[in-house]
N, C-alpha and C positions, 0 to 999 in steps of 0.2 A: 485589566480597566483601558478602551481604547484614549488616547489623547485626544480632545476634544478642546486642551486650552485655548482661550483666545487670547492676544495681545496687541493693542489699537496702538500704534506710534501715529498720531495726527501732524500734517504736514503743513494743510493749512487749504483753505477754502471746501473745496469737495475732496482733498486730496489726504488718504492715510495708509497704512503700510498695516493690513490685517496678516497677522502671524497666526495661522490656525491650525491646529493639530498637526505643525508642521509643513503646512504649507504656506507660503508667505504670496501675499494677493496685495495689489494695489489698486484704489480705488479713482476715476477719475484724474492722470497725471496732469499736476498745474504748476510748472517748476518756474518759470518767468519770475524775474525782480519785481517790486513795485513800481508802480510809475505807468506801465505799459498805457497803453490805446488800442484797443482794438474793434474797431467799426463789425460793423452786423445788421446790414441791408442801412435804415433809420436810426438803428441804436448804436451808440460807441457805448463799449463797456468796459469799466479802466478798473484797475487790479492797486489794491491800495494797502498789501498787504504781501510781502515776499516771504518765501517756502522756512518751515523751520530747516529742514535736511535738503541738501542736495541729490539729484540724482546717483552721483559717485558715493554718498553718504550711505543713501539708504540702500542701497549692492542690489544683487541678484535678484528679482525677484520672479515665482511658478508664472502666474498671472496677473494679468489686468484686466481687471470690469468697468468698462467705459459703459456709460448710460448713453451719452450720444458725444457726436464728434463735430456736431456742426455750434457750438459756441465754446467762444474761446476762455470761458471763465470752467467750463469742464475738460479743455483741454486747448494748453494754450502752444507757445512755439517750442517751448523746450519740452512739453509735454509731449509731444507728438515725436517728436527725438526718442524718448523713453518707451514709445508704442513702437515705433519703427524696430528697434533692437530687442524687444521683448520676445518669449517663446508662443505665448499665448494670449492672446487678446478677444474675450468677449464683448461683442457689442449686438449692437441693429442691424438690418439689413442692409441700411443706408449708409453706415460706415464702413463694416466687413468692403461696401465697393471701393471706398473709397483709400483704406489702407492696407497694409503689406498683407502679404499672402497669410501670413499666419494666424491673420483674423477671423475669425467664427463667427457666422451670422447666427443671431438668435431671435424667434419672436417670443414674444408672450407666453407661456407654457411651455415652451420647449425648453430640454436640459441638454447637459454634455457631460459625461464622467470622464473626469481626469485622475490620471495615476496620482496618488498621495505617499507619503513614507509608508514604510511595513509592509508593501503589497495592500493597501488600503487604497479608498475611492472616493474622490470628493464630488459629489454631485451639485451642477450649478444649473439652476432653473431660473430662467429668464422672465419676470414678473411686469404687469400691466406698470404704465406711468402717463399720465398726462399733464403737460406740462403746461400748464396755465387752464385759464376756467374752457369749458368745451368749444365755444365760440370763439377762443384766442389762443386756441394751441399752439406751441411755439417749435412742433417738429416731434419726430420720434423720438422717444426715449424709453430706455426697459432700466425695472432694476432686477436684484439678484437675489435669488436666496442659495446658501451655500449648504451644503447638510453630507457628513458624510455616512456612507450607506449603511457601516454596521452600529452609528450611532445619529440616526435621524431625529431624535426628540432633542437634540442638543443643533438646531439650526440655525442661520446666522444671515438678516435679512439688511441688505443695501436698498434703500428704495430709488436712487439716483433723483432728478429735477421733475419731480410730481407733485401736485398738490393733493389733498383729503379727498380720494372720492373713492367709488364703489372696486374698482380697481385694486385698490389698495387694501379695502376693506377683506375683499378675499382672498386677500397673501395668509391674511389674518386666520379665515377659517381653514384656507387648508394646509398650513404648515406650524408646527409646537416653534414654534421662535424663542431663542431664548434672548439674542442680542437683536434691537434692529437700532440698524446706525440710518436716521431722519435727515434727509437735506433739507434745511428749515431757510431761518433768514427771509420768509415773506419774500424775495423779489419780483422788483415793479421797476420798469421802465416808460419814460414819457408816451413813447410812440405807442404801449397799447395801452395807455389809460389808466385807469384805476386799478386794475385786476392785480392779483399776485400770481406770482408765474411759479414759484416755489410754496412747501408749507408754512402757514401761519405758524405760532406758538401755541393757538387756539388750537388748529388742527392737528398740531403733535401731542396736544392733549386727547385728543378723539383715537388719535392711533393707537395711544398706548394703551386708551380702553379697553381696543382692539386686540391690540398685542399683550393679552394679557401676563400678568407675572412676569414679561420682557426687562431687562436692561434696555433704556434709553438713551443712546448715544445719539447727540448733536453733532451734525457734520454740515459747512458750505453755509454757516451763517455769518459771515464777517471775511476781509480781506478784498474786498469790490463794491462798490460806491454803490450798487443798484439793489444794496440788503436792505430793506425797511424795517426788520428788527436783529436783534442781535441777544446775548446772553442773560440781560436784563431781563427783557421781555418774556423769555423761554422760563427763568426761573419763577419770573413771575406769574406765568399760565399754570406752572405747574404746581406752584405753594398755591396758588387758589383752588387749583383742584385736588389737594390733599397727598399730591404722589410726586412729589418733589424728590423722594427717596429713592424712586425710578430711574431719575436722571444719572448719567455716567458722564463725566465730562472726559473727553481721550485729552 
């Protein structure tokens, strides 16, 4: 049997180490300490919790999955150093333009094949994401589906910063996702008004229904001031829907 084991180490915010079939993938690197303030146009993002591990403790990673480069809660100052040192970085075309030469540009539904242990191939596909309501999208973002070519039914999905919309629903239709890592927290900033910029707990329930039978792993729901929902709200929504057993906390 091919190795499709998955170990998730939660580092903080949107950052997790995914050890998938012998390949080490790192999501949106954020390694700065708590207390930082990050201007972004009219918005100042404030970090309230530092990482559980330093980059040195994380050690070598094969691939960085960078959903987008232009918001500090997804790529902070130390995170940029991690990206610059990484072997392979998969990100948006806009991110690849400003990052180091190892960054690979992917648009939604484009794929790249990466070498894996024992001669296997890990195929990573960029997926659609919409960072807020259609009229207030906060810039280009992608998610990712990763699956070994010899085990396509064991796919791993990382949503990136997105709300629930038809693009995410299409991911569920196209891929047999076994584990869905959803960026939640219902992020809100005053400059944008009342609209949420990442999935709410209620939207995560909708996603769970679409990704039939998949484990749902919440990420990016704490550690920054602009989150309006946390673990309590997520658990409450899944409990009310009768699918709390589908939640897996990293």
